[in-house]
Residue frames as a rotation matrix with the C-alpha (Angstrom) as fourth column:
MET 1
0.582 0.813 0.000 0.00
0.813 -0.582 0.000 0.00
0.000 0.000 -1.000 0.00
THR 2
-0.534 -0.686 0.494 1.26
0.667 -0.701 -0.252 3.45
0.519 0.194 0.832 -0.86
LEU 3
0.095 0.545 -0.833 0.39
0.927 -0.353 -0.125 6.05
-0.362 -0.761 -0.539 1.73
PRO 4
0.732 0.196 0.652 -0.37
0.463 -0.846 -0.266 9.68
0.499 0.496 -0.710 0.97
LYS 5
-0.378 -0.925 -0.027 2.48
0.735 -0.282 -0.616 12.07
0.563 -0.252 0.787 1.72
ASP 6
-0.364 0.349 0.864 0.13
-0.376 -0.903 0.206 14.79
0.852 -0.250 0.460 2.93
PRO 7
-0.992 -0.108 -0.059 -0.50
0.009 0.414 -0.910 14.21
0.123 -0.904 -0.410 6.67
VAL 8
-0.440 0.896 0.058 -4.16
-0.723 -0.316 -0.614 15.28
-0.532 -0.312 0.787 6.48
MET 9
0.208 0.465 -0.860 -4.86
-0.881 0.472 0.042 12.84
0.426 0.749 0.508 3.67
LEU 10
-0.614 -0.513 -0.600 -2.98
-0.166 0.827 -0.537 10.16
0.772 -0.230 -0.593 5.59
LEU 11
-0.888 0.336 0.314 -5.11
-0.353 -0.060 -0.934 10.83
-0.295 -0.940 0.172 8.65
SER 12
0.012 0.962 -0.273 -8.30
-0.960 -0.066 -0.271 10.44
-0.279 0.265 0.923 6.66
LEU 13
0.072 -0.054 -0.996 -7.16
-0.646 0.758 -0.088 7.22
0.760 0.650 0.020 5.01
ILE 14
-0.794 -0.481 -0.371 -5.93
-0.061 0.670 -0.739 5.56
0.605 -0.564 -0.562 8.18
ASN 15
-0.754 0.564 0.337 -8.91
-0.486 -0.133 -0.864 6.50
-0.443 -0.815 0.374 10.33
THR 16
0.195 0.826 -0.529 -11.23
-0.981 0.175 -0.087 5.17
0.021 0.536 0.844 7.64
LYS 17
-0.111 -0.319 -0.941 -9.32
-0.382 0.888 -0.256 1.90
0.917 0.332 -0.220 7.43
LEU 18
-0.964 -0.262 0.044 -9.24
-0.125 0.303 -0.945 1.59
0.235 -0.916 -0.325 11.21
ARG 19
-0.432 0.879 0.200 -12.95
-0.770 -0.245 -0.589 2.23
-0.469 -0.408 0.783 11.45
ASP 20
0.401 0.747 -0.531 -14.01
-0.914 0.287 -0.286 -0.08
-0.061 0.600 0.797 8.62
TYR 21
0.608 -0.177 -0.774 -11.45
-0.381 0.790 -0.480 -2.86
0.696 0.587 0.413 8.41
ASN 22
-0.232 -0.854 -0.465 -8.92
0.166 0.437 -0.884 -3.11
0.959 -0.282 0.040 11.23
SER 23
0.673 0.529 -0.517 -9.24
0.528 0.146 0.836 -3.69
0.518 -0.836 -0.181 14.95
SER 24
0.636 -0.526 -0.565 -6.02
0.367 -0.437 0.821 -1.82
-0.679 -0.729 -0.085 15.79
LEU 25
0.684 -0.508 -0.524 -3.22
-0.703 -0.651 -0.286 0.26
-0.196 0.564 -0.802 14.31
ASP 26
-0.326 -0.818 0.474 -0.89
-0.627 0.562 0.540 -2.69
-0.708 -0.121 -0.696 14.80
ASP 27
0.054 0.469 0.881 -3.26
0.409 0.795 -0.448 -4.89
-0.911 0.385 -0.149 12.78
PHE 28
0.930 0.309 -0.200 -3.46
-0.009 -0.525 -0.851 -2.28
-0.368 0.793 -0.486 10.01
CYS 29
0.337 -0.889 -0.309 0.33
-0.898 -0.403 0.179 -1.95
-0.284 0.217 -0.934 9.83
LYS 30
-0.424 -0.486 0.764 0.96
-0.291 0.872 0.394 -5.68
-0.858 -0.055 -0.511 9.77
GLU 31
0.365 0.681 0.635 -1.68
0.444 0.472 -0.761 -6.25
-0.818 0.560 -0.130 7.13
ASN 32
0.994 0.084 0.071 -0.18
0.105 -0.535 -0.838 -3.56
-0.032 0.841 -0.540 4.90
ASN 33
0.342 -0.939 -0.040 3.48
0.936 0.344 -0.077 -4.09
0.087 -0.011 0.996 5.79
LEU 34
0.430 -0.102 0.897 3.87
0.097 -0.983 -0.158 -0.56
0.898 0.155 -0.412 7.18
ASN 35
-0.586 -0.698 -0.412 5.94
0.578 -0.004 -0.816 0.93
0.568 -0.717 0.405 9.96
GLU 36
0.396 0.836 -0.380 3.71
0.847 -0.173 0.502 1.99
0.354 -0.521 -0.776 12.84
ASP 37
0.041 -0.466 -0.884 6.23
0.745 -0.575 0.338 4.44
-0.665 -0.673 0.324 14.29
GLU 38
-0.891 -0.380 0.248 6.59
0.440 -0.586 0.681 6.29
-0.113 0.716 0.689 10.99
ILE 39
-0.194 0.911 0.364 2.83
0.598 -0.185 0.780 6.73
0.778 0.369 -0.508 10.74
LYS 40
0.496 0.374 -0.784 2.61
0.868 -0.251 0.429 7.97
-0.036 -0.893 -0.449 14.31
LYS 41
-0.378 -0.743 -0.552 5.43
0.647 -0.639 0.417 10.46
-0.662 -0.199 0.722 13.77
LYS 42
-0.840 0.073 0.538 3.89
0.445 -0.474 0.760 11.82
0.311 0.877 0.365 10.60
LEU 43
0.123 0.980 0.154 0.51
0.568 -0.197 0.799 12.35
0.814 -0.011 -0.581 12.24
GLU 44
0.250 -0.145 -0.957 2.07
0.911 -0.299 0.283 13.85
-0.327 -0.943 0.057 15.36
MET 45
-0.796 -0.573 0.194 3.30
0.601 -0.712 0.364 16.61
-0.071 0.406 0.911 13.04
ILE 46
-0.538 0.690 0.485 -0.32
-0.114 -0.629 0.769 17.75
0.835 0.358 0.417 12.76
ASP 47
-0.734 0.099 0.672 -1.03
-0.674 -0.224 -0.704 17.06
0.081 -0.970 0.231 16.44
TYR 48
0.506 0.830 -0.234 -2.89
-0.768 0.557 0.316 13.75
0.393 0.020 0.919 16.05
HIS 49
-0.635 -0.670 0.386 -2.15
-0.773 0.542 -0.331 10.79
0.013 -0.508 -0.861 18.29
TYR 50
-0.406 0.456 -0.792 -3.38
-0.170 0.814 0.556 7.24
0.898 0.360 -0.253 18.22
ASN 51
-0.303 0.438 0.846 -6.04
-0.949 -0.057 -0.311 6.45
-0.088 -0.897 0.433 20.81
GLU 52
-0.956 -0.156 -0.248 -6.25
-0.191 0.974 0.124 2.69
0.222 0.166 -0.961 21.38
ASP 53
-0.645 0.761 0.071 -9.63
0.207 0.263 -0.942 2.83
-0.736 -0.593 -0.327 23.11
ARG 54
0.269 0.760 -0.592 -11.20
-0.393 -0.475 -0.788 4.61
-0.880 0.444 0.171 20.16
ASN 55
-0.004 -0.413 0.911 -9.03
0.674 0.671 0.307 2.89
-0.738 0.615 0.276 17.55
GLN 56
0.659 0.152 0.737 -8.41
0.690 -0.511 -0.512 6.14
0.299 0.846 -0.442 15.74
PHE 57
-0.592 -0.806 -0.001 -6.14
0.774 -0.569 -0.278 9.13
0.224 -0.166 0.960 15.59
VAL 58
0.598 0.801 -0.039 -7.56
0.759 -0.550 0.348 12.05
0.258 -0.238 -0.937 17.53
């Protein structure tokens, strides 16, 4: 999977996938062979952080 470079587009894509298809960020990353830390860092740039209870970036 190729992720958008724009952090806002990335946020939208990942939250949609988490909501509709994956039970956790870890699950999403493993399924798509992605680095979880890189995603977190990119979204922290726009002040979004992963919330495990909600299974989304908020």
